[in-house]
C-alpha atoms as a printed R data frame, in Angstrom:
    type eleno elety resid chain resno       x       y       z
1   ATOM     1    CA   UNK     A     1  95.993 136.010 -23.601
2   ATOM     2    CA   UNK     A     2  95.210 132.846 -22.968
3   ATOM     3    CA   UNK     A     3  96.352 130.975 -19.860
4   ATOM     4    CA   UNK     A     4  97.960 127.591 -19.526
5   ATOM     5    CA   UNK     A     5  95.800 125.393 -16.411
6   ATOM     6    CA   UNK     A     6  98.399 122.974 -15.167
7   ATOM     7    CA   UNK     A     7  96.855 119.941 -14.515
8   ATOM     8    CA   UNK     A     8  98.357 117.006 -12.203
9   ATOM     9    CA   UNK     A     9  99.685 114.433 -14.212
10  ATOM    10    CA   UNK     A    10  98.212 110.504 -13.606
11  ATOM    11    CA   UNK     A    11 100.316 109.537 -10.512
12  ATOM    12    CA   UNK     A    12  99.938 112.078  -9.011
13  ATOM    13    CA   UNK     A    13  96.462 111.418  -8.917
14  ATOM    14    CA   UNK     A    14  96.922 108.507  -8.400
15  ATOM    15    CA   UNK     A    15  98.635 109.153  -5.028
16  ATOM    16    CA   UNK     A    16  96.097 111.762  -3.997
17  ATOM    17    CA   UNK     A    17  93.225 108.852  -4.201
18  ATOM    18    CA   UNK     A    18  95.373 106.455  -2.138
19  ATOM    19    CA   UNK     A    19  96.244 109.278   0.016
20  ATOM    20    CA   UNK     A    20  91.663 109.937   0.340
21  ATOM    21    CA   UNK     A    21  91.437 105.307   0.812
22  ATOM    22    CA   UNK     A    22  94.094 105.452   3.638
23  ATOM    23    CA   UNK     A    23  92.448 108.814   5.315
24  ATOM    24    CA   UNK     A    24  88.877 107.228   4.746
25  ATOM    25    CA   UNK     A    25  90.451 103.513   6.448
26  ATOM    26    CA   UNK     A    26  92.209 104.003   8.967
27  ATOM    27    CA   UNK     A    27  89.498 107.496  10.615
28  ATOM    28    CA   UNK     A    28  87.719 105.408  13.350
29  ATOM    29    CA   UNK     A    29  90.933 103.813  14.763
30  ATOM    30    CA   UNK     A    30  92.564 105.317  17.564
31  ATOM    31    CA   UNK     A    31  94.757 107.900  17.028
32  ATOM    32    CA   UNK     A    32  93.883 107.722  13.041
33  ATOM    33    CA   UNK     A    33  93.819 110.473  11.981
34  ATOM    34    CA   UNK     A    34  96.262 111.888  13.589
35  ATOM    35    CA   UNK     A    35  99.274 108.890  12.597
36  ATOM    36    CA   UNK     A    36  98.026 108.332   8.950
37  ATOM    37    CA   UNK     A    37  98.727 111.770   8.169
38  ATOM    38    CA   UNK     A    38 102.468 111.661  10.455
39  ATOM    39    CA   UNK     A    39 103.167 108.409   8.375
40  ATOM    40    CA   UNK     A    40 102.009 110.540   4.600
41  ATOM    41    CA   UNK     A    41 104.546 111.156   4.039
42  ATOM    42    CA   UNK     A    42 106.961 108.733   4.837
43  ATOM    43    CA   UNK     A    43 104.408 106.238   2.155
44  ATOM    44    CA   UNK     A    44 104.758 108.371  -0.876
45  ATOM    45    CA   UNK     A    45 108.219 108.473  -0.415
46  ATOM    46    CA   UNK     A    46 107.880 104.673  -1.256
47  ATOM    47    CA   UNK     A    47 105.498 104.784  -3.358
48  ATOM    48    CA   UNK     A    48 107.468 106.770  -5.490
49  ATOM    49    CA   UNK     A    49 110.059 105.002  -5.296
50  ATOM    50    CA   UNK     A    50 108.256 101.849  -6.178
51  ATOM    51    CA   UNK     A    51 105.722 102.927  -8.002
52  ATOM    52    CA   UNK     A    52 106.896 104.884 -10.897
53  ATOM    53    CA   UNK     A    53 105.026 104.803 -14.289
54  ATOM    54    CA   UNK     A    54 107.039 102.368 -16.546
55  ATOM    55    CA   UNK     A    55 106.552 100.881 -20.197
56  ATOM    56    CA   UNK     A    56 107.975  97.413 -21.196
57  ATOM    57    CA   UNK     A    57 109.000  98.119 -25.163
58  ATOM    58    CA   UNK     A    58 109.543  94.991 -26.944
59  ATOM    59    CA   UNK     A    59 110.695  94.779 -30.233
60  ATOM    60    CA   UNK     A    60 111.653  91.110 -31.482
61  ATOM    61    CA   UNK     A    61 112.754  90.165 -35.234
62  ATOM    62    CA   UNK     A    62 110.452  86.932 -36.508
63  ATOM    63    CA   UNK     A    63 112.954  85.389 -38.384
64  ATOM    64    CA   UNK     A    64 111.446  83.632 -42.312
65  ATOM    65    CA   UNK     A    65 110.096  81.473 -43.290
66  ATOM    66    CA   UNK     A    66 106.617  82.146 -41.173
67  ATOM    67    CA   UNK     A    67 103.324  82.809 -42.583
68  ATOM    68    CA   UNK     A    68 101.505  85.875 -41.065
69  ATOM    69    CA   UNK     A    69  99.293  83.299 -39.109
70  ATOM    70    CA   UNK     A    70 102.992  82.076 -36.834
71  ATOM    71    CA   UNK     A    71 104.306  85.719 -37.545
72  ATOM    72    CA   UNK     A    72 100.157  86.521 -35.437
73  ATOM    73    CA   UNK     A    73 100.482  83.810 -33.338
74  ATOM    74    CA   UNK     A    74 104.430  84.865 -31.699
75  ATOM    75    CA   UNK     A    75 103.922  88.013 -31.456
76  ATOM    76    CA   UNK     A    76 100.335  87.594 -28.948
77  ATOM    77    CA   UNK     A    77 102.091  84.617 -27.443
78  ATOM    78    CA   UNK     A    78 104.796  87.408 -26.547
79  ATOM    79    CA   UNK     A    79 101.961  89.941 -25.473
80  ATOM    80    CA   UNK     A    80 100.379  87.872 -23.302
81  ATOM    81    CA   UNK     A    81 104.102  86.760 -20.664
82  ATOM    82    CA   UNK     A    82 104.313  90.380 -21.070
83  ATOM    83    CA   UNK     A    83 101.237  91.331 -19.768
84  ATOM    84    CA   UNK     A    84 101.735  87.843 -17.257
85  ATOM    85    CA   UNK     A    85 104.744  89.778 -16.057
86  ATOM    86    CA   UNK     A    86 103.199  93.280 -15.783
87  ATOM    87    CA   UNK     A    87 100.240  91.645 -13.657
88  ATOM    88    CA   UNK     A    88 102.280  89.905 -11.519
89  ATOM    89    CA   UNK     A    89 104.400  93.017 -10.673
90  ATOM    90    CA   UNK     A    90 101.120  95.023 -10.101
91  ATOM    91    CA   UNK     A    91 100.578  92.260  -7.775
92  ATOM    92    CA   UNK     A    92 103.391  91.975  -6.225
93  ATOM    93    CA   UNK     A    93 104.049  96.457  -5.617
94  ATOM    94    CA   UNK     A    94 100.334  95.793  -3.954
95  ATOM    95    CA   UNK     A    95 101.668  93.042  -1.532
96  ATOM    96    CA   UNK     A    96 104.923  95.376  -0.370
97  ATOM    97    CA   UNK     A    97 103.335  98.910   0.098
98  ATOM    98    CA   UNK     A    98 100.061  96.917   2.001
99  ATOM    99    CA   UNK     A    99 103.506  95.429   4.552
100 ATOM   100    CA   UNK     A   100 104.955  99.507   4.273
101 ATOM   101    CA   UNK     A   101 101.241 100.760   5.712
102 ATOM   102    CA   UNK     A   102 100.879  98.432   8.426
103 ATOM   103    CA   UNK     A   103 104.563  98.533   9.256
104 ATOM   104    CA   UNK     A   104 105.454 102.318   9.413
105 ATOM   105    CA   UNK     A   105 101.521 102.424  11.044
106 ATOM   106    CA   UNK     A   106 102.431 100.738  14.222
107 ATOM   107    CA   UNK     A   107 105.462 102.800  13.678
108 ATOM   108    CA   UNK     A   108 104.284 106.234  13.943
109 ATOM   109    CA   UNK     A   109 101.960 105.903  16.106
110 ATOM   110    CA   UNK     A   110 104.371 104.232  19.105
111 ATOM   111    CA   UNK     A   111 106.261 107.521  18.118
112 ATOM   112    CA   UNK     A   112 103.206 109.180  18.512
113 ATOM   113    CA   UNK     A   113 102.079 107.141  21.177
114 ATOM   114    CA   UNK     A   114 104.938 105.189  23.747
115 ATOM   115    CA   UNK     A   115 106.030 102.115  23.527
116 ATOM   116    CA   UNK     A   116 102.992 101.557  26.816
117 ATOM   117    CA   UNK     A   117  99.404 102.344  25.195
């Protein structure tokens, strides 16, 4: 019988990439490797809460009478609006995550080394 190989899902792969980036980015800071390792569980929980995979199904009816060209123009405008909102959401999520990384790193550093380092 064939064995089924379980591969990590998209979110797990994305998080793995973030972990690698954080480890690389903080490697040269004082106590960077140890501090970032302490931060990772907290950051992962924040990331999982704020970055779940999502899709926005958009369903609408276009009342008659409209031409096919008008129907396509309306659909295109709705799609562009949804894409703009999604892009803004990604931007705000990235800003939020950057802020929490800095805050959590400082907190972990002080927990590990004391406030007078």
